[in-house]
N, C-alpha and C positions, 0 to 999 in steps of 0.2 A: 504494500499500500504506500502511496506517495501523494504529495500535493500536486495538483494538476497544473495550476496556473498562478501567476502573480509573483510577488517577490521571493517566495519560497518554492517556486516551481521545481519539481523533481526531487524535493527533499523527502526522504523516507519517513514513514510514521510507524511507530510501534503499535501493535495490537495485543489485546489480552490473549493469553494462551487458551486453548480449548475452543469449545463451540458455544460458550456462554454469551458471546456477542456475534452479530452478523454485520460486518463492515459493509457500508454502501460501496458497491463496485465502482471502479473508475468510470465506466461508461454511463452508469446511472448518475454519478456526480456531475459528469460533463453535461448531461442532458438537463439536470436540475439547475445548474448554474447558468446555462444558456437560457432556460425558461425565466429565471429570476432576473438576469441581466437585461433581457428584452423588456421587462416591466419596470425595473428600477433605474436603468441607465448605467449605474455603477454601484459598487459597495462602499465607496468613499465615505468615511465618517459614520457609518452605520453601527448600531448596536445589534448583536445577534445573540440568540438564546438557542442552545442545542440541547434538546431533551432526549433522554435515552442515548447519551453521547457516545458510548462505546469507546472508540479511540480518540474521539474529538475531531475526526476528519472533516466533518461538515463545517464546524465553527472555525477550524484552522484554515480551511480553504477560503472561507469568507474573509478572514483576517489577512491572508496572503493577497487577496484581491482588493484590499484597502479598507475593510471594516475597522472601526476605531477600537472596539472592545467586544469581548465575547464572554458569555456565561455558559457553563457546561454542567448539566445536571446528570449525575450518574450514581447509582447506588451500589453497583458491584465493585468489590475490592480490587480484583485484578484489572478491571477496566479503569478504575480510578488511578491505579498505579501507571497504566499505559498513558492516560491523559496527562498526568503529572510529568512523565518523561517527555512527552511530545511538547508540552508547553515550555518546559525548561530548555529543551534542545533548540527550539525556535525563538526563545525569549519573547514569547507571544503575550500581548496584553489581554490575558484571559484569566478567568477565575472559575475554579471548580466548585460546584455546589454539591456537597455530599448528601444529597437528598434524593428520594424517589421522585421521579418526574410527576407523579400524581399527588404529591404533597410538598409543593414548593414553598420556600420562604418568601417574604415580601420582596418585591422588585425594587432595586435602588433606582432604576430607570426603566421605562417600557422599552421593549425590543422592537426594532424595525423589521427584523426577519426572525422567524422562529422555525427551527427544524425539529421535526419529530420523526424518528425512525424506531418505533416500538417493535417489540417482538410480534411477528405476524400471528394473527388469529386469536389474540388475547383481548381485543377490544379495549386497549389502554389509551388510545388517542383521545377519545372523548373525556376520559377522566383527567388526563394531563392538560388538555385545553381548558377544562373547567377550573382546575387548580391555577393555571397560568392567568386566566381571566380574573379570578377572585383575588389573586395576589398582586395584580397590577403589572404583569409582564406584557399584556396585550393592549395595544393602543388602537384607535380607529383606523390608523394608516398602516398597521402591521400587515406584512405578508407572512403566510404560514404554509410551510411545506410539510406534507405527510407522505411517508413511504409506506405502502401496504403490499401485501401479496396481491398478485394480479386479479384474483377472483374475489377479494374481500370488498364488501360494501362499506361505505362510510355514511353514517348518519350523525350529523353534527348540528343540532339545533343552535341557532345564533351565529352560524357561519355560512357563507356562500362559497361553493366550490367554483372557482374561476376556470380551471382547466384540469384535465387528467390526461396523463400520457403513460402508456405501457412501455416498460423497459425490461426486456428479458422476463423473469418470473415475478417482477415487481410492477407496481403502478405508482407514479408520482402525481400527487394532487397539490395544487396551489389553491389556497383559501384566503378569504378576507373576512373580518368580522362583519356581520350583517348590520345594516344601518339601523 
C-alpha cells in the first residue's frame, strides 16, 4: 500500500497484520479521489475525518493532496499502531482518535470531507454518521464518502446520496447532509 498522489506520492504505508482490516485498494482510492476532486476542486486547506481508519490511507492521501489536518478514528490496537507509524513517518498533521467510529468524541472543528470504510455487511455506516452528526463533525457543506460491498444497500435518513460508483467488489457512495 502506498500514497497515490501529492507531496507524499509513492510513499509506502504500513498496514495492520492479519485480516482485521481491509485497506481500500489503490484503484478504489484513485476513483474516490477523482470523484471528490471533481466536486471540491482541490483538498487545499480542508479538514478530513477518517472513520474506521485502518491504516489511515484515506486521510493521509487527502493530506498528501493538500488537506490542512486530519482526524482518524480507529478502535483496533494493531490498526492504531499502523496509523501511528504512518503519521510519524510522514510527519503528517493528523490526530488519532482512539474511539469506535460509532461513539465519537466532540469535534474540535467540523470536517469538510468524511471517509467511512466500515466492515462490509455490518450496517455500521448509519451508526457512525449519527455519532458524527451528534458530535459536530458534520457541517452542511461536508462531503461524505462511504465504501460498501457492491451489493449492500445504504439507507441513511438525513443524507442524500449524490452518486454511487462500483469499483471491483466495492461500491463508492458520495453523500451530502440533507437540507
